[in-house]
N, C-alpha and C positions, 0 to 999 in steps of 0.2 A: 028972553034975552040972555039970562045967565047960562042956560044950556048951550045957546049959540056960541057964547064966548069960550066956554069949556071946549066945545068941539073945535073952534078955530085955534085954540091954544094947542090942542092935540095935533092938528094938521101942521102947525108951525114947527112943533117938535119933530115930527116925522120928516119934514122938509129939511131941517137942520142936521138930522142924523146922517152919518156917513153911509153911503150906499155900498153894500158889500158886492164886490164883483163876483160873477158866476165863475165857478172853477173851470179851468181850461179843460176842454174835452180832449180825449185821446187823439181824435182826428185833427184837432187844431194844433196839438203839440207836434204831431207828425208833419203837419204843413207849415210849421213855424219857420220864419225866415232866418232864425238864429242857427238852424242846421246848415252845415256846409253843403254846397252843391254836389260834391262827390259822395257824401253820405246819402243825400236824398236820391241820387241816381241808383242806389242799391236797394231801394225799397221793394222793387219788383222781385228781388231775389232773397231778401231777408224778411219780408212780410211782417213788419212790426205791429201793425194793427191786429192782425189775426193772432200773432204770437202772444202779445200782452193780454189780449182778451181771453185766449186759451188758459193762460196762467191765472186769470181772474184778478189782475191788478186793478185796484180801485183808487180814485183820486185822494181818498183820505187814509190810505195805507201808509204804514212805516215800511219802507222798502230798502233792502240792502242790495246794491249791485256789487257782487263779489268778483274781484279782479277785473275792474272796468276797462283796463287797457287804454286805447286811444279815445274812448268815450262815445262810440257810435250810438249806443242805447242811452247814454247819459244825456245826450242832446234832446232826447224825447222825454225821458223820465223827469228831468229837472223841472221843466215848465208844467208838466202834467201833475206833479205832486206838490208844486210850490204853494198853492193856496190852502189846501186842507190836509195834506199829507206831509211826508218827510222822506227825502232820499239821502241815504248814507252810503258813501263809497268806501269799500273796505278792500285793502290790499296790504302788501308789505309797504313800508314807508317809501322805498325806492319806486315801487310800482305805482304809487299815487302821484308821481311827478307830472305825467301828462295831464291828469285830471285837475291837479292844482293849477297848472298853467292855464288850462281852459277856463277855470273859474276866475282866475285873476284877470284874464283878458276881457271877461264879460260878467261883472258882478251883478248887473241887473237881472241876468238869467240865472246865474248859479250862486247868487248870494246866500240862498237858504240851504244849499247843499252842505251836508256834514261830511267830514273825513274821519275815518277811524283806521288806525294802523293795526295790522295783525303781525306782531313781531315773529311769531312762530306758528306754523300750521297746527290746528287743533284748539286754539284759543277762541274766545268769543268776542274779542275786540271791545270789551266793556259793554256789550249789547245783550248779554245773556237773557233769553226768554222775553225779549221786548219787541221783536220784529214780526210783522205780518207776512212778508214775502221776502225770500232771498232769491235773487236772479243771478245766473252765471251763464255767460255766452261763450262757447268754444274755448273753454279753459281746461277741460279734463285731460286732454292730451299733454298739456304742459305740466300738469301735476304728476302725471304718470312718468313723464320723461325727465323730471327733475332728478338731481343727485343729492341726497337719496330721494326716491319717489315719495310724494306726500299726498297722493290723491285721497287715501283713506282719511287722513287727518283733516283735509279740507272739507270733506263731507261731514265730518264730526263738528267742524267749526260752524257750518251752515245749520246743523241740527241744534247746536247750543244757542245760536242767536235767536232762533225762532220761538214764538209763543207756541204752546200746545195748540194743535189744529192749524198751524201756519203752513205755508206753501213753499216748497223749493221748485223753482222753474228753471229748466236746464236745456240748452241747445248745444249740440256737439256734432262735429264731423263724424260720419258713421262708416265704420269698416264692416263689410259683409260678414255674417256670422261664420262663413267658411274661409275668411281671410286668415293669413298667417299671423299667429299671435305675436311674432317678432315685429310686425309692422305697427302694433298698437303703441301710441305715444309718439314714437320718432317720425312716423309718417304724417302725423296730425290727425289721423283717424283712430277711432276707438269703437269696439263692438258695443252694440246697444246692451247686450247681456252683461257686459263688464260694468257699464255705468249703473245699470239697475242693481247689480250685486253690490257695488260700492255703496250706493245709497241705502240699500236695505241693511247692510252691515252696520251702518251708522244709526239705524233705528227708523228710517223712513218707510212709509208705505207708498207703493206705486199707485197713483190715482188713475192716470190716463196717459196714453201716448197719442201723438198726432203726427200726420204726414204733411203738415203745413209747409215745412222747410225741406221736404224730400226733393231729390233730383235724380230720376231714374237714368239719366244720361251719364251720370258719374260712376265710373267703374271703381273708384277709390284705389286705382293702381296706376300711379304716375311717376315719372322719373325723379321728381323732387317732391314727392308726397303731395299733400293738399295745396302746398304753395305753388305748384305748377299751374293751378287754376286761377282765374280772376278772384279777387282783385290784385293779388300779388303777381301772378302771371310770370312765374319764375321758369320760363321756357325759352328755347332757342327762337330767334326771330322768325324763322320760317314755320314754326309750329304754333305760333300764337293764335292764328285764326282758328285752328282746330280746337284749342282749349277755350277760346272765347265762345265758340259754338256750344261747347259742353255747358258753360256757365259755372256758377259757384257750386260748392260741394254739396253732396247729398248729406242732409243733416237730420238727426233725430231731434224730436221736441218732446220732452218728458216732464210730467207734472207729478210731484211727490208731496206727501203730507206728513207732518210730524204728529204722531198720535196724541190725543187728548190725555 
């Protein structure tokens, strides 16, 4: 009888204990209704599941999204990392405005997201050596096109934030290697060799490249640069069908590692 009562007490204790929810899977985060319909419609061209899997993002990682912009990937990363990991959005204070507005409008989804301001390129936003993965999507051209250009400093920032062995995952509109150097940055396109050189100069090792986000139909030679293509579609009305048929830009997908 004593053994029976002990066993019954154990079962009661288990029944009263809070049940830990299973972490959100990547597929569930991508399918989440918190994502806007316009963003979900672009999944077939931005390939979020394949891209984040290629970068090796795990649900218990501490992840920095560097220069998150309007938050296309933030909508996926926030629920994916909410249970066991952490998402930190890093940008200039002004650049964090859209992300802060998104978080304020939906605290249930974004309440655990952290914000870290990077007052000047080259700093670590107070995250030095603590981050598992830094992700940045289609930002290198803006860094090259800034006055003064600060692409090298931004790669140094990513390097400083990461733990030894950490990953930098990068997607960028790709200019063909024989493209005019004058087009880099201002057209929105950058040569893959230029991005690799910037990362290696900051101390990164190139781990792997992927064609997940490639588009062979994109010549990278358009009247208004990459913005001629969807989703911006900065083209004359009569030409829009042509650029819609091309689809979104040809993009490099690169995985780098901070050495141990």
